[in-house]
C-alpha positions in Angstrom: 75.4 101.0 117.8 75.4 104.3 119.5 78.3 102.7 121.8 80.3 102.6 119.0 80.1 105.7 117.8 82.1 107.5 120.5 84.8 105.5 120.4 85.1 104.9 117.0 85.9 108.6 116.4 89.4 107.9 119.1 90.1 104.9 116.8 90.1 107.2 113.7 92.1 109.4 115.5 94.9 107.1 116.6 94.7 105.1 113.2 96.2 108.8 111.9 99.2 108.4 113.7 100.3 106.2 110.9 99.8 108.8 108.4 102.6 111.6 107.7 102.3 114.1 110.2 104.6 116.6 108.9 106.8 118.0 106.3 110.2 119.8 107.1 112.5 120.5 104.0 115.7 123.1 103.2 115.6 125.6 100.5 113.1 122.8 98.8 114.6 120.1 99.9 112.7 117.3 102.0 114.6 116.3 104.8 112.1 114.6 106.3 108.4 113.5 106.9 107.8 111.8 109.8 104.5 110.1 111.0 102.7 110.4 113.8 103.8 107.3 115.7 107.6 108.8 114.8 107.1 111.9 116.5 104.9 110.3 119.7 107.6 107.4 120.5 110.9 108.9 118.5 112.9 106.8 115.5 116.7 105.8 116.2 118.7 106.1 113.6 119.5 102.2 111.9 123.0 101.8 111.6 124.6 101.5 108.6 125.2 97.6 107.5 128.9 98.3 105.1 127.7 94.7 103.4 125.2 95.8 101.9 125.3 97.7 98.7 123.6 101.2 99.4 120.1 102.1 96.8 118.9 105.1 98.5 115.6 105.5 98.4 113.4 108.2 100.2 112.0 105.2 102.5 115.7 104.4 103.5 117.1 108.5 104.1 113.9 108.4 106.1 115.2 105.5 108.4 118.4 107.1 108.9 117.0 110.4 110.8 116.9 110.5 114.2 113.6 111.7 115.2 113.1 112.8 118.7 110.3 111.9 121.2 108.0 114.8 121.2 106.0 115.1 124.8 102.8 116.8 123.2 102.4 114.3 120.7 102.8 111.2 123.0 100.2 112.9 125.8 97.8 113.3 123.1 98.3 109.6 121.8 98.0 108.8 125.3 94.9 110.8 125.9 93.2 109.5 122.7 93.9 105.6 123.6 92.5 106.6 127.1 89.2 108.1 125.6 88.9 105.0 123.3 89.3 102.3 126.1 86.9 104.3 128.0 84.4 104.6 125.2 84.8 100.6 125.1 84.3 100.0 128.8 81.2 102.0 129.5 81.7 103.1 132.4 79.4 105.5 134.3 81.9 108.3 134.1 83.2 107.5 130.6 80.9 110.4 128.7 83.5 112.6 131.6 86.2 111.1 131.0 85.9 111.2 127.0 85.4 114.7 127.1 88.4 115.5 129.1 90.9 113.6 127.2 89.6 114.9 123.5 90.3 118.7 125.0 93.3 117.4 126.2 94.6 115.8 123.3 93.4 118.7 120.8 95.1 121.3 123.6 98.2 119.3 123.2 98.0 119.5 119.3 97.3 123.0 119.1 100.2 123.6 121.4 102.4 121.1 119.5 101.5 123.2 116.4 102.1 126.9 117.6 105.5 126.1 119.9 107.0 123.9 116.7 106.2 126.8 114.0 107.8 128.9 117.1 110.9 126.9 117.3 111.6 126.6 113.9 111.1 130.2 113.3 114.2 130.7 115.5 116.0 128.1 114.6 115.8 129.0 110.6 118.7 131.9 111.4 116.4 134.3 111.5 116.9 136.8 114.4 115.0 139.7 116.2 115.7 141.7 113.0 114.5 139.6 110.8 118.2 138.5 108.8 119.1 135.1 108.1 122.3 135.0 110.5 123.3 132.1 108.3 122.5 133.3 104.9 120.1 134.6 102.8 120.0 131.0 100.7 119.1 128.8 103.8 115.2 128.9 103.8 113.6 126.3 106.1 110.0 125.0 105.6 108.1 123.2 107.6 104.2 122.1 107.0 102.0 119.8 109.2 99.9 117.7 106.9 97.3 115.4 106.3 97.9 113.0 109.1 98.0 115.5 111.8 94.8 117.6 110.5 92.7 114.4 110.6 93.6 113.6 113.9 92.7 116.9 115.0 89.6 116.6 113.2 88.7 113.4 114.6 89.7 114.3 118.4 87.3 117.1 117.7 84.3 114.7 116.5 85.0 112.6 119.5 84.5 115.8 121.8 81.0 116.7 120.0 80.1 113.0 120.1 81.0 112.8 123.6 78.7 116.0 124.8 76.2 114.9 122.8 73.3 112.5 124.1 73.4 109.4 121.7 71.2 107.1 123.6 67.6 107.6 122.5 65.7 105.4 125.4 67.8 107.7 127.9 66.6 111.3 126.5 62.9 109.5 126.6 63.6 108.5 130.5 64.5 111.8 131.4 62.1 113.8 129.0 58.9 111.5 131.0 60.2 111.6 134.3 60.4 115.3 133.9 56.8 115.8 132.7 55.9 113.5 135.4 57.7 115.8 138.3 55.6 118.5 136.5 52.7 116.7 136.6 52.6 116.2 140.3 54.0 119.3 141.4 50.5 121.2 139.7 48.6 118.5 141.7 50.0 119.2 144.7 49.5 122.6 144.0 45.8 122.4 143.4 45.5 120.4 146.2 47.1 122.7 148.8 44.4 125.4 147.3 41.2 123.0 148.4 42.3 122.9 151.7 
């Protein structure tokens, strides 16, 4: 059971990639709400079919937007996938690899957050003086949604679980070995005193 807990946190973090990661809106009108996998792998705009009657819904409008691949989100996805694979394989170095890839994933998510916020501040038309060069009536808003935050939370849980020893047998054996070493050392010291 304990062997499945560590990979489970990585699996849940990866599952969050099907949820919306962010919402970008302009003047309170939603422009796009990409999911994590769309940010990780990108999405091409679907070509318009002139034979079909267009009933624009939110889902169709979301599919009609090009979404660029975000290398930081893709790196976080790959790191989480590696953590899952190494957790399931159970190699001797799995625990170390899980710690490293969860730290990398958290770092990539965090860097993406601050980098994207900074980019949107520049692209919304604000110059260094704080004035909007496009006019006062244009406001771009970026909100990171629950898919993004849950993925980070499960990455933190994966990190904590990789750092914690979950196997009780291993803990007991290590404590017995430590007590045995101390006992032998004490006996050796008593024997040397008698001589």
